C-alpha positions as CSV (number, residue, x, y, z in Angstrom):
1,M,59.4,105.8,84.5
2,V,61.6,104.4,87.4
3,R,65.0,105.9,87.7
4,S,68.1,104.3,89.6
5,I,70.0,106.1,92.2
6,Y,72.8,103.6,91.8
7,P,74.6,105.9,89.3
8,L,74.7,108.6,91.9
9,F,76.3,106.3,94.6
10,A,78.8,105.3,91.9
11,V,79.8,109.1,91.2
12,A,80.1,109.8,95.1
13,L,82.2,106.7,95.8
14,M,84.5,107.6,92.8
15,A,84.9,111.1,94.1
16,A,85.7,109.7,97.7
17,A,88.2,107.4,96.7
18,P,92.0,108.2,96.8
19,A,94.1,108.1,93.8
20,L,95.9,104.9,93.3
21,A,98.5,106.3,91.0
22,A,102.0,106.5,92.5
23,E,103.3,110.2,92.5
24,P,107.0,111.0,92.2
25,I,108.0,113.7,94.5
26,P,110.9,115.9,92.8
27,L,113.4,116.7,95.8
28,P,117.1,117.6,95.9
29,A,119.6,115.1,97.7
30,F,119.2,114.3,101.3
31,K,121.2,112.9,103.9
32,S,118.5,111.9,106.4
33,V,114.8,111.4,106.7
34,E,112.3,112.2,109.5
35,L,108.7,111.1,109.6
36,E,106.4,113.4,111.5
37,A,102.7,112.6,112.7
38,G,102.2,109.0,111.1
39,G,102.5,107.1,107.8
40,D,104.5,104.3,106.4
41,V,107.9,104.9,104.7
42,R,109.9,102.0,103.1
43,I,113.4,102.4,101.8
44,V,114.5,100.5,98.9
45,P,117.8,99.8,97.2
46,G,118.1,102.2,94.1
47,P,120.5,103.9,91.9
48,V,119.6,107.5,92.8
49,Q,117.5,109.0,95.5
50,R,114.0,108.9,94.5
51,V,110.9,109.6,96.7
52,T,107.4,108.4,95.6
53,L,104.1,108.9,97.3
54,I,102.4,105.5,96.9
55,E,99.3,106.4,98.8
56,G,98.1,109.4,100.4
57,S,97.7,113.0,98.9
58,R,100.0,116.1,98.5
59,A,97.0,118.1,99.8
60,F,97.5,116.4,103.3
61,T,101.5,115.5,103.3
62,N,104.2,118.0,103.2
63,F,107.6,117.3,101.9
64,R,110.7,119.7,102.4
65,I,114.3,119.6,102.8
66,R,115.7,121.5,105.7
67,R,119.2,123.3,105.7
68,D,120.9,120.4,107.1
69,N,119.9,118.2,104.1
70,Q,117.1,116.4,106.0
71,L,113.8,115.1,104.2
72,V,111.1,116.0,106.3
73,I,107.8,114.1,105.6
74,S,104.9,115.4,107.6
75,T,101.0,115.2,107.5
76,S,99.9,118.9,107.2
77,C,96.1,118.4,107.3
78,Y,95.4,118.9,111.1
79,D,91.8,118.6,111.5
80,R,91.0,118.1,107.8
81,C,92.4,114.8,107.2
82,P,90.5,111.9,106.0
83,R,89.4,109.4,108.6
84,N,92.4,106.9,108.8
85,Y,94.3,108.9,106.4
86,P,96.7,106.4,104.6
87,L,100.1,107.6,104.0
88,R,102.6,105.1,102.3
89,I,106.0,106.5,100.6
90,E,108.7,104.5,98.8
91,I,112.3,105.9,98.9
92,Q,114.7,104.5,96.8
93,S,118.5,105.4,97.8
94,P,121.9,103.8,97.0
95,Y,122.2,103.5,101.0
96,V,120.0,103.8,103.9
97,P,120.0,107.4,105.1
98,D,119.9,108.2,108.9
99,V,116.0,107.9,109.9
100,A,113.8,109.4,112.5
101,V,110.2,109.2,113.4
102,N,108.3,111.7,115.6
103,A,104.9,111.5,116.9
104,G,104.2,108.2,115.3
105,G,104.6,106.3,112.1
106,R,106.8,103.5,110.6
107,I,110.2,103.4,108.6
108,V,111.2,100.0,107.2
109,A,114.6,99.4,105.2
110,A,114.1,96.6,102.7
111,P,116.8,94.0,101.9
112,G,119.3,94.4,99.2
113,F,121.5,97.4,100.5
114,A,125.3,97.0,100.2
115,P,127.0,97.0,103.6
116,Q,127.4,100.4,105.1
117,R,129.8,101.9,107.8
118,Q,127.2,103.6,110.0
119,V,123.5,104.4,110.3
120,S,121.5,106.4,112.8
121,A,117.8,105.8,114.0
122,A,115.6,107.9,116.5
123,V,112.1,107.8,117.6
124,S,110.4,110.2,119.9
125,A,106.9,110.2,121.1
126,G,105.9,106.9,119.4
127,G,106.6,105.0,116.1
128,T,108.9,102.4,114.9
129,I,112.0,102.1,112.8
130,D,113.1,98.6,111.4
131,L,116.7,98.5,109.9
132,R,117.4,94.8,110.5
133,A,117.8,94.3,106.9
134,V,120.7,97.0,106.9
135,D,124.2,95.4,107.3
136,A,125.8,98.4,109.1
137,Y,129.2,98.4,111.1
138,A,128.2,100.8,113.7
139,V,124.5,101.9,114.9
140,S,123.3,104.8,116.8
141,A,119.8,104.5,118.3
142,A,117.7,106.6,120.4
143,V,114.1,106.4,121.8
144,N,112.5,109.0,123.8
145,A,108.9,109.0,125.2
146,G,108.0,105.6,123.5
147,G,108.6,103.7,120.5
148,D,110.7,100.9,119.1
149,I,114.0,100.6,116.9
150,Y,114.9,97.1,115.3
151,V,118.9,97.2,114.3
152,R,121.5,94.8,113.1
153,P,125.0,96.2,113.9
154,R,128.0,94.2,113.1
155,A,130.5,95.8,115.4
156,S,129.0,98.6,117.8
157,L,125.7,99.8,119.0
158,S,125.3,103.2,120.8
159,A,121.9,103.1,122.4
160,A,120.0,105.4,124.7
161,V,116.3,105.1,126.0
162,N,114.5,107.9,127.8
163,A,110.9,107.6,129.1
164,G,110.0,104.3,127.7
165,G,110.6,102.6,124.6
166,D,112.8,99.7,123.2
167,I,115.9,99.1,121.2
168,H,116.3,95.4,119.9
169,Y,119.2,94.3,118.3
170,L,120.5,91.3,116.5
171,G,124.2,90.0,116.7
172,N,126.9,90.4,119.0
173,P,128.0,94.0,118.7
174,A,129.9,96.0,121.5
175,V,127.1,97.8,123.2
176,S,127.2,101.3,124.9
177,M,123.8,102.0,126.4
178,A,122.0,104.4,128.7
179,V,118.4,103.8,130.0
180,Q,116.6,106.2,131.9
181,N,113.0,106.4,133.3
182,G,112.0,103.0,131.8
183,G,112.7,101.1,128.4
184,E,114.9,98.5,127.5
185,V,117.9,97.6,125.0
186,R,117.8,94.2,124.4
187,R,119.3,91.3,122.0
188,D,117.1,89.6,120.1
189,Y,117.7,86.1,118.7
């Protein structure tokens, strides 16, 4: 009698595969979002703030609200993360909150938001923020030690770059900028 080992491989594969079901994350209201240590966050228009873990695991990802109403999303697995840990999160919100990336990762705002008065973005130690879909009257953007920010201010841009990184903007706003130790603030067409 010959037995197949294929069922054993199938069981092992199923156990190792991440869950594909989206998981809602219950959180109170927040004013800003910080992504720490990697991952992809997409902010989409919605009637209320709602955070959904699209890909990844709560075993390796921490969601917390700081005292200043800042949502902090961070990987918390240190040396136990699966190789190439995939982290994708969707945030629904009636407006685009202020955003920050620290030590890698990406935050992107989807089209469809109403124009808003102001938005702020900051990147430290690598990462990308893309808010080109946001029609904001005034934008504040800062990059420290590498990273990229893409924005579309209607009236004004306050930009600061320290120790490398780039801030790209669309349109013809009044620009105040400070660049120190490398980096660039530039208009894209």
